[in-house]
PDB file as gemmi writes it, atoms N, CA and C in Angstrom:
CRYST1    1.000    1.000    1.000  90.00  90.00  90.00 P 1                      
ATOM      1  N   MET A   1     -10.232  -8.130  15.744  1.00  0.00           N  
ATOM      2  CA  MET A   1     -10.011  -8.363  14.478  1.00  0.00           C  
ATOM      3  C   MET A   1      -8.857  -7.815  13.802  1.00  0.00           C  
ATOM      4  N   THR A   2      -8.043  -8.538  13.107  1.00  0.00           N  
ATOM      5  CA  THR A   2      -7.093  -8.072  12.215  1.00  0.00           C  
ATOM      6  C   THR A   2      -7.214  -7.819  10.738  1.00  0.00           C  
ATOM      7  N   ILE A   3      -6.984  -6.761  10.319  1.00  0.00           N  
ATOM      8  CA  ILE A   3      -7.076  -6.581   8.806  1.00  0.00           C  
ATOM      9  C   ILE A   3      -5.820  -6.734   8.190  1.00  0.00           C  
ATOM     10  N   TYR A   4      -5.446  -7.465   7.158  1.00  0.00           N  
ATOM     11  CA  TYR A   4      -4.155  -7.530   6.633  1.00  0.00           C  
ATOM     12  C   TYR A   4      -4.223  -6.963   5.222  1.00  0.00           C  
ATOM     13  N   TYR A   5      -3.577  -5.876   4.762  1.00  0.00           N  
ATOM     14  CA  TYR A   5      -3.445  -5.182   3.551  1.00  0.00           C  
ATOM     15  C   TYR A   5      -2.440  -6.056   2.557  1.00  0.00           C  
ATOM     16  N   ILE A   6      -2.861  -6.843   1.590  1.00  0.00           N  
ATOM     17  CA  ILE A   6      -2.039  -7.375   0.889  1.00  0.00           C  
ATOM     18  C   ILE A   6      -1.687  -6.929  -0.704  1.00  0.00           C  
ATOM     19  N   CYS A   7      -0.652  -6.657  -1.144  1.00  0.00           N  
ATOM     20  CA  CYS A   7      -0.245  -6.209  -2.345  1.00  0.00           C  
ATOM     21  C   CYS A   7      -0.802  -6.999  -3.484  1.00  0.00           C  
ATOM     22  N   GLU A   8      -1.423  -6.606  -4.382  1.00  0.00           N  
ATOM     23  CA  GLU A   8      -1.961  -7.187  -5.541  1.00  0.00           C  
ATOM     24  C   GLU A   8      -0.679  -7.841  -6.379  1.00  0.00           C  
ATOM     25  N   TYR A   9       0.429  -7.130  -6.398  1.00  0.00           N  
ATOM     26  CA  TYR A   9       1.390  -7.312  -7.246  1.00  0.00           C  
ATOM     27  C   TYR A   9       2.396  -8.230  -6.823  1.00  0.00           C  
ATOM     28  N   CYS A  10       3.056  -7.890  -5.654  1.00  0.00           N  
ATOM     29  CA  CYS A  10       4.222  -8.574  -5.014  1.00  0.00           C  
ATOM     30  C   CYS A  10       3.569  -9.543  -3.886  1.00  0.00           C  
ATOM     31  N   GLU A  11       2.223  -9.461  -3.679  1.00  0.00           N  
ATOM     32  CA  GLU A  11       1.704 -10.303  -2.739  1.00  0.00           C  
ATOM     33  C   GLU A  11       2.262 -10.363  -1.253  1.00  0.00           C  
ATOM     34  N   GLN A  12       2.846  -9.320  -0.987  1.00  0.00           N  
ATOM     35  CA  GLN A  12       3.530  -9.089   0.506  1.00  0.00           C  
ATOM     36  C   GLN A  12       2.355  -8.171   1.376  1.00  0.00           C  
ATOM     37  N   VAL A  13       2.321  -8.715   2.783  1.00  0.00           N  
ATOM     38  CA  VAL A  13       1.653  -7.811   3.581  1.00  0.00           C  
ATOM     39  C   VAL A  13       2.224  -6.539   3.703  1.00  0.00           C  
ATOM     40  N   PHE A  14       1.461  -5.235   3.397  1.00  0.00           N  
ATOM     41  CA  PHE A  14       2.196  -3.969   3.634  1.00  0.00           C  
ATOM     42  C   PHE A  14       1.550  -3.280   4.776  1.00  0.00           C  
ATOM     43  N   SER A  15       0.518  -3.701   5.320  1.00  0.00           N  
ATOM     44  CA  SER A  15      -0.011  -2.942   6.364  1.00  0.00           C  
ATOM     45  C   SER A  15      -1.084  -3.851   7.278  1.00  0.00           C  
ATOM     46  N   THR A  16      -0.948  -3.762   8.457  1.00  0.00           N  
ATOM     47  CA  THR A  16      -2.155  -4.607   9.371  1.00  0.00           C  
ATOM     48  C   THR A  16      -2.819  -3.432  10.327  1.00  0.00           C  
ATOM     49  N   VAL A  17      -4.195  -3.840  10.531  1.00  0.00           N  
ATOM     50  CA  VAL A  17      -4.758  -2.792  11.394  1.00  0.00           C  
ATOM     51  C   VAL A  17      -5.553  -3.697  12.246  1.00  0.00           C  
ATOM     52  N   GLU A  18      -5.486  -3.334  13.732  1.00  0.00           N  
ATOM     53  CA  GLU A  18      -6.280  -4.071  14.728  1.00  0.00           C  
ATOM     54  C   GLU A  18      -7.490  -3.168  14.974  1.00  0.00           C  
ATOM     55  N   THR A  19      -8.749  -3.662  14.836  1.00  0.00           N  
ATOM     56  CA  THR A  19      -9.953  -3.094  14.998  1.00  0.00           C  
ATOM     57  C   THR A  19     -10.665  -3.824  16.128  1.00  0.00           C  
ATOM     58  N   GLU A  20     -11.777  -3.250  16.585  1.00  0.00           N  
ATOM     59  CA  GLU A  20     -12.720  -3.830  17.601  1.00  0.00           C  
ATOM     60  C   GLU A  20     -13.996  -4.779  16.650  1.00  0.00           C  
ATOM     61  N   GLY A  21     -14.111  -5.755  17.110  1.00  0.00           N  
ATOM     62  CA  GLY A  21     -15.150  -6.669  16.411  1.00  0.00           C  
ATOM     63  C   GLY A  21     -14.879  -8.171  16.706  1.00  0.00           C  
ATOM     64  N   GLN A  22     -15.367  -8.944  15.578  1.00  0.00           N  
ATOM     65  CA  GLN A  22     -15.205 -10.438  15.774  1.00  0.00           C  
ATOM     66  C   GLN A  22     -13.797 -10.863  15.631  1.00  0.00           C  
ATOM     67  N   ASP A  23     -13.416 -11.675  16.440  1.00  0.00           N  
ATOM     68  CA  ASP A  23     -12.198 -12.426  16.445  1.00  0.00           C  
ATOM     69  C   ASP A  23     -11.832 -12.918  14.927  1.00  0.00           C  
ATOM     70  N   GLY A  24     -10.746 -12.815  14.607  1.00  0.00           N  
ATOM     71  CA  GLY A  24     -10.274 -13.533  13.224  1.00  0.00           C  
ATOM     72  C   GLY A  24      -9.426 -12.445  12.420  1.00  0.00           C  
ATOM     73  N   SER A  25      -9.343 -12.751  11.075  1.00  0.00           N  
ATOM     74  CA  SER A  25      -8.804 -11.852  10.458  1.00  0.00           C  
ATOM     75  C   SER A  25      -9.476 -11.624   8.966  1.00  0.00           C  
ATOM     76  N   VAL A  26      -8.941 -10.660   8.201  1.00  0.00           N  
ATOM     77  CA  VAL A  26      -9.499 -10.166   6.887  1.00  0.00           C  
ATOM     78  C   VAL A  26      -8.470  -9.815   6.070  1.00  0.00           C  
ATOM     79  N   GLU A  27      -8.385 -10.278   4.926  1.00  0.00           N  
ATOM     80  CA  GLU A  27      -7.489  -9.902   3.952  1.00  0.00           C  
ATOM     81  C   GLU A  27      -8.055  -8.917   2.770  1.00  0.00           C  
ATOM     82  N   VAL A  28      -7.423  -7.624   2.558  1.00  0.00           N  
ATOM     83  CA  VAL A  28      -7.795  -6.604   1.763  1.00  0.00           C  
ATOM     84  C   VAL A  28      -6.645  -6.393   0.698  1.00  0.00           C  
ATOM     85  N   LYS A  29      -7.090  -6.676  -0.652  1.00  0.00           N  
ATOM     86  CA  LYS A  29      -6.230  -6.345  -1.649  1.00  0.00           C  
ATOM     87  C   LYS A  29      -5.934  -4.777  -2.118  1.00  0.00           C  
ATOM     88  N   GLY A  30      -4.600  -4.293  -2.205  1.00  0.00           N  
ATOM     89  CA  GLY A  30      -4.392  -3.242  -2.488  1.00  0.00           C  
ATOM     90  C   GLY A  30      -2.922  -3.192  -3.271  1.00  0.00           C  
ATOM     91  N   ILE A  31      -2.285  -1.854  -3.283  1.00  0.00           N  
ATOM     92  CA  ILE A  31      -1.138  -1.773  -3.879  1.00  0.00           C  
ATOM     93  C   ILE A  31      -0.162  -1.277  -2.827  1.00  0.00           C  
ATOM     94  N   CYS A  32       1.086  -1.926  -2.481  1.00  0.00           N  
ATOM     95  CA  CYS A  32       1.807  -1.318  -1.696  1.00  0.00           C  
ATOM     96  C   CYS A  32       2.546  -0.157  -2.216  1.00  0.00           C  
ATOM     97  N   GLU A  33       3.158   0.688  -1.384  1.00  0.00           N  
ATOM     98  CA  GLU A  33       3.875   1.929  -1.925  1.00  0.00           C  
ATOM     99  C   GLU A  33       5.202   1.688  -2.831  1.00  0.00           C  
ATOM    100  N   GLU A  34       5.728   0.552  -2.595  1.00  0.00           N  
ATOM    101  CA  GLU A  34       6.986   0.280  -3.531  1.00  0.00           C  
ATOM    102  C   GLU A  34       6.537  -0.038  -5.004  1.00  0.00           C  
ATOM    103  N   CYS A  35       5.418  -0.816  -4.983  1.00  0.00           N  
ATOM    104  CA  CYS A  35       4.942  -1.288  -6.178  1.00  0.00           C  
ATOM    105  C   CYS A  35       4.201  -0.133  -7.006  1.00  0.00           C  
ATOM    106  N   ALA A  36       3.654   0.616  -6.204  1.00  0.00           N  
ATOM    107  CA  ALA A  36       2.859   1.918  -6.694  1.00  0.00           C  
ATOM    108  C   ALA A  36       4.027   2.925  -7.459  1.00  0.00           C  
ATOM    109  N   MET A  37       4.916   2.997  -6.684  1.00  0.00           N  
ATOM    110  CA  MET A  37       6.046   3.904  -7.268  1.00  0.00           C  
ATOM    111  C   MET A  37       6.769   3.274  -8.405  1.00  0.00           C  
ATOM    112  N   GLU A  38       6.864   2.130  -8.466  1.00  0.00           N  
ATOM    113  CA  GLU A  38       7.499   1.371  -9.636  1.00  0.00           C  
ATOM    114  C   GLU A  38       6.490   1.594 -10.997  1.00  0.00           C  
ATOM    115  N   MET A  39       5.447   1.558 -10.607  1.00  0.00           N  
ATOM    116  CA  MET A  39       4.243   1.638 -11.748  1.00  0.00           C  
ATOM    117  C   MET A  39       4.161   3.182 -11.940  1.00  0.00           C  
ATOM    118  N   GLY A  40       4.651   4.207 -11.288  1.00  0.00           N  
ATOM    119  CA  GLY A  40       4.298   5.499 -11.645  1.00  0.00           C  
ATOM    120  C   GLY A  40       3.038   6.045 -10.955  1.00  0.00           C  
ATOM    121  N   LEU A  41       2.394   5.416 -10.150  1.00  0.00           N  
ATOM    122  CA  LEU A  41       1.344   5.663  -9.504  1.00  0.00           C  
ATOM    123  C   LEU A  41       1.517   6.960  -8.369  1.00  0.00           C  
ATOM    124  N   LEU A  42       2.762   6.914  -7.905  1.00  0.00           N  
ATOM    125  CA  LEU A  42       2.934   7.754  -6.640  1.00  0.00           C  
ATOM    126  C   LEU A  42       4.196   8.689  -7.300  1.00  0.00           C  
ATOM    127  N   GLU A  43       4.160   9.953  -6.860  1.00  0.00           N  
ATOM    128  CA  GLU A  43       5.221  10.663  -7.197  1.00  0.00           C  
ATOM    129  C   GLU A  43       6.413  10.457  -6.291  1.00  0.00           C  
ATOM    130  N   SER A  44       7.533  10.549  -6.639  1.00  0.00           N  
ATOM    131  CA  SER A  44       8.909  10.083  -6.052  1.00  0.00           C  
ATOM    132  C   SER A  44       9.003  11.269  -5.074  1.00  0.00           C  
ATOM    133  N   ALA A  45       9.395  10.792  -3.824  1.00  0.00           N  
ATOM    134  CA  ALA A  45       9.535  11.661  -2.693  1.00  0.00           C  
ATOM    135  C   ALA A  45      10.839  12.550  -2.909  1.00  0.00           C  
ATOM    136  N   SER A  46      11.621  11.999  -3.640  1.00  0.00           N  
ATOM    137  CA  SER A  46      13.164  12.675  -3.947  1.00  0.00           C  
ATOM    138  C   SER A  46      12.817  14.035  -4.736  1.00  0.00           C  
ATOM    139  N   LEU A  47      11.705  13.934  -5.416  1.00  0.00           N  
ATOM    140  CA  LEU A  47      11.538  15.310  -6.165  1.00  0.00           C  
ATOM    141  C   LEU A  47      10.805  16.397  -5.463  1.00  0.00           C  
ATOM    142  N   GLY A  48      10.425  15.949  -4.129  1.00  0.00           N  
ATOM    143  CA  GLY A  48       9.771  16.960  -3.290  1.00  0.00           C  
ATOM    144  C   GLY A  48       8.388  17.462  -3.715  1.00  0.00           C  
ATOM    145  N   GLY A  49       7.792  16.512  -4.558  1.00  0.00           N  
ATOM    146  CA  GLY A  49       6.378  16.726  -5.150  1.00  0.00           C  
ATOM    147  C   GLY A  49       6.227  17.726  -6.212  1.00  0.00           C  
ATOM    148  N   LYS A  50       7.466  18.280  -6.817  1.00  0.00           N  
ATOM    149  CA  LYS A  50       7.446  19.141  -7.896  1.00  0.00           C  
ATOM    150  C   LYS A  50       7.459  18.496  -9.219  1.00  0.00           C  
ATOM    151  N   GLN A  51       7.041  18.945 -10.128  1.00  0.00           N  
ATOM    152  CA  GLN A  51       6.866  18.175 -11.587  1.00  0.00           C  
ATOM    153  C   GLN A  51       7.892  19.352 -12.410  1.00  0.00           C  
ATOM    154  N   TYR A  52       8.781  18.451 -13.075  1.00  0.00           N  
ATOM    155  CA  TYR A  52       9.530  19.307 -14.085  1.00  0.00           C  
ATOM    156  C   TYR A  52       9.060  19.053 -15.513  1.00  0.00           C  
ATOM    157  N   TYR A  53       9.052  20.216 -16.312  1.00  0.00           N  
ATOM    158  CA  TYR A  53       8.883  19.792 -17.747  1.00  0.00           C  
ATOM    159  C   TYR A  53      10.007  20.412 -18.516  1.00  0.00           C  
ATOM    160  N   ASN A  54       9.947  19.729 -19.748  1.00  0.00           N  
ATOM    161  CA  ASN A  54      11.310  20.002 -20.489  1.00  0.00           C  
ATOM    162  C   ASN A  54      10.751  20.515 -21.777  1.00  0.00           C  
TER     163      ASN A  54                                                      
END                                                                             
């Protein structure tokens, strides 16, 4: 069985997983890393995980 993770916003497949089980495929909705970063849901890797306050 193949599991396809599809972004809710850009509707692109951002991950696939092959698992044991029935033949076929399943779509799972989620948010890709690029969209999550644009929405501010992930910290930017360029900051090294540090937060700066002004």
